[in-house]
Residue, then its C-alpha position, 0 to 999 in steps of 0.5 A: x539462457x539455461x533452461x533452468x534460468x528460464x523461470x522469469x519469462x517463460x514458465x510464469x504468466x507474464x503481466x502485460x506492462x503498459x509504460x503510461x505516464x499519465x494518470x490512468x492507471x497510476x498510483x496515488x503517491x504518482x498522481x498526486x505528484x502528477x497533479x501540480x500546477x501554478x495555483x493562480x494560472x490557467x492557460x487559454x486558447x480563444x477561438x479565431x475571430x474573436x476580438x481582443x476587446x472581446x477577450x479583454x472583457x470576457x477575462x475581466x468578467x471572471x476577475x481574470x487578466x492576461x499575463x502572457x501569450x504564445x502568439x504562434x500557438x494562440x494560448x494566453x496565460x491568465x492570471x486568476x485568483x488562487x481561490x476562484x480558480x476551478x470556478x473560473x476554469x469551469x466558466x471559461x470551459x463553457x464559453x463558446x469563444x474558448x477552444x480549451x482552458x486547462x491548469x499550468x501544470x509543474x514538471x519537475x526534474x528527476x529527484x536527487x537527493x542532498x547527501x554530500x558524496x551524491x554527486x561522486x555516486x555515478x552508478x545511480x544517474x546511470x541507472x535513472x534512479x533519480x527519476x524512479x525516486x519521483x515515483x517512489x523511495x522504498x517503504x518500512x514494509x519492505x526490507x531487504x536481507x543482506x546475506x553477507x559478513x554483517x553490517x556495522x550497527x554505528x554506521x551513520x547511513x546504516x545504524x537507523x535502518x537495521x531490523x533484527x538479524x542472525x549470525x549463522x556462524x555464531x548461532x546468536x544476534x551479534x550482526x557486526x560486520x567481521x569482514x566490512x563487505x557486508x556493510x558495503x554492499x548494504x549500503x550500495x542498496x539501501x543506505x540513508x538518504x537525502x540526510x545531507x550527509x554521506x551517501x545515497x542508496x538506490x532505495x531509501x526507506x526500506x529496513x535492512x536485515x543483516x544475516x551473518x554467514x561470510x566470516x573473517x577469512x572471507x568464506x561462507x559454508x553453503x549450509x549457512x547461506x541456505x540457513x539464511x535464505x530460509x530464515x528471512x523467507x520464513x520473516x516475510x522478507x521478500x528482497x534478499x541479496x547474496x553477493x557471495x558465490x562458489x563454482x559447485x552447484x548444490x542441491x541445498x541452495x536450490x531447495x532453500x532458494x525455491x523455498x523463499x521463491x515458493x513463499x514470494x521472495x525475490x533473490x539476487x546474487x552476483x555473477x562473481x569476478x573471475x572473468x569467466x563463464x563457468x557458473x557460479x551458485x547461488x547466482x546460477x540457481x533456478x529462482x535467482x537473478x544473477x547480476x553481472x557488472x558494468x562500467x560508467x560508460x556502459x561496457x562489460x566491467x573486465x572482471x565480471x563473470x558472464x554466460x547464459x545463466x546471467x539475468x541482468x547487469x548493473x554498475x560495478x565499478x568504483x561504487x561509492x558506498x559505506x565502509x565498516x567503521x563509519x567511513x566511505x569508500x569506492x568498491x568494484x565488483x559484481x558484489x555491488x551490482x547485485x544490491x543495486x538490483x536489489x535496490x530496485x526490486x525493493x522500490x518496485x515492491x514497495x510502489x506496488x506490493x500486489x506483485x508477485x516475485x515472478x513479475x518483479x523480475x519480469x518488469x526488471x528484465x523487460x525494461x533493462x537498457x539492452x546493451x551488447x547484442x540485441x537482446x538477451x546476451x551472456x555479458x549483460x543478460x537482458x541488459x542493464x537495469x533502468x530503475x525509472x522505467x522498472x517503477x513507471x512500469x511497476x505503478x502503471x501496473x498497480x491496481x487503482x486505489x479507492x482513496x474517496x471517503x464516503x459522504x455521511x449525514x445523521x438525517x434524524x434527530x436534528x441538531x439542537x433537538x430535544x429528545x426523550x424515550x426511544x430515539x430513532x437515528x437515521x444515517x444517510x452514507x454514500x459511496x460509489x463503491x458501497x458501504x461496508x458498515x455504519x458506526x454510531x458514537x454517543x459522546x465518543x462511545x461506540x453505540x451501535x453498528x449497522x451494516x445494511x442501508x437503510x442506516x436506523x438506530x435506536x437509542x433507548x435513552x431511558x437509563x441516561x441523565x438529561x444532559x446534552x449528548x453528541x451524536x457521530x456517525x462514521x462509515x466505512x467503504x469497501x476500501x476502508x476509506x473512513x467518512x464521518x458525519x457532522x457532529x449533531x448536538x441533542x439535548x436529552x429531557x425525560x420528564x418524571x411527573x411526581x404526582x399522587x396517583x390512586x393505586x391501580x388495580x393489579x394487572x397481569x404481568x408479562x414474563x414470557x420471552x419471546x421465541x426466536x428462530x434462526x431459519x438460516x443459515x442452519x446450526x453447524x453449516x459450512x457457509x459459502x462467500x455470501x450467506x443470507x441470515x434470516x431470523x424470525x421472533x414471536x410474542x403475543x405482546x409483540x416484539x420491540x426490537x431484534x438484534x443480530x451478534x456475530x461473534x459477539x459483535x452486534x451486526x444488526x439491530x431493528x426496531x418494531x420488526x419480527x424478522x430479520x434479513x441480513x446479507x452477510x459477506x463471509x469473505x472477510x471473516x477468518x476460517x473456522x468457527x463463527x457464532x450467530x446470536x439473534x435476541x429479541x425483546x417484547x413490549x415488556x422487556x423479556x428477551x428471547x435468544x438463539x444461538x448457532x455455530x457455523x463454520x467456514 
């Protein structure tokens, strides 16, 4: 492999990928699929020596009975009422006469779409696409830029997948296909799939961004290709396909590719179809995945270019795909190998968007089916792409996702309680990953927010009419999972005594506001990732409540306290200036406050 192409495996720190199809380390979508089981079945192995009468009695005591048995393994399939499955499973697991008990899990065939022409698309089973689709079918947040001759906007297998692109020949937004090539390339990568009619794409749900650089005479300028690459990179597109190539190297192309690479994009380009080892560009550029073509028997397509600048191979002969004008047809060339590989990259990033572009390429090259000479060779690069192995590796390397919502309970007041005056609302919120904040709602409107345990709120009911009110607490953990309490209904009853009373002697009225001091951080300070906000308040008649606001939003409130100490996790805050305001209210209702500005 030429030095300029070694960026994928030698110029980056590669991610270690363990191909594990169990539950450990896999993403939620696969874990959910792997957890499917027969809802009223358990598989049980009874210890040797246990009599049949004892076995039958044991199962009957739990409302279960033997449905079948693998005698050589001594494993029984036991029928259990579906609603009691987990309870019976736990009871059997504790029984000393049981070796093990487990669910009767369900295995599924690699998913095949229902598109009527799918059986003629030999290349999709060849790259093990059905196995990959068990993991992921794509995401609307992972578009593919098709840098080509445009895409037919009315084709039934493409029309609803197109997002805004650009025509770099006409300098306008008309991205109709001027030649038919781009429509075929787009379909090979990402045709609408499982929609009964037409063909299937490698990636189903990723949008297509058409960028027109190839004219009706079948040529494109390097300048326009570079513009298109830059345009897609600036739009945040992470997968690009260029089924175009020329034999002249270009600093302009390389600079455009590097620009996109540095923004996280991975670019695929066809090796071209001249059966030569001469490098073609942009495929031979550094930071581009060059794709050669293979046949249905995993040999090199006779027309395919080759050389130590080729990275990967993919099917490229008789690829059934979309035609300009709404029809379908078979195409051959590395022009179709490249979008097939790009479609796999879109699947990978849909399954694990945390991956870098270098890691995506590393997954593709490490999990290819080795063809030809063992290891890297100039005809197949690192081998023919294998979508199933790539997706398994991508999912196995995904960070574990916390999908468990916090547990939330309003402890006081109790449901149905009658309240008046100042009401203390106490909320208990628990989560293994910790609680970020708790919001308290009154009749659906946000009343207050608290960011630190114990989560206590003060509700001054004196301005509310006597009526029935509904309290709800919502807690958020560090993964933004949301847990809701049960609704608590309270009855507000503030008695008004209308008795005639003798005039009271005049008394001194307290009109002096509390003095508030924010002791840390200091005004104008630059804050670290974690800060403790400290404030004190003083007043001759005592402090009724203190409130802390961050950029105008209530961060913490405390009743009958003259000090505040709040842990502030600033890592979630944006760079720039932030305003902290601490307000204190004394027993007479006078308000004092201090405001400071800090910078991140």
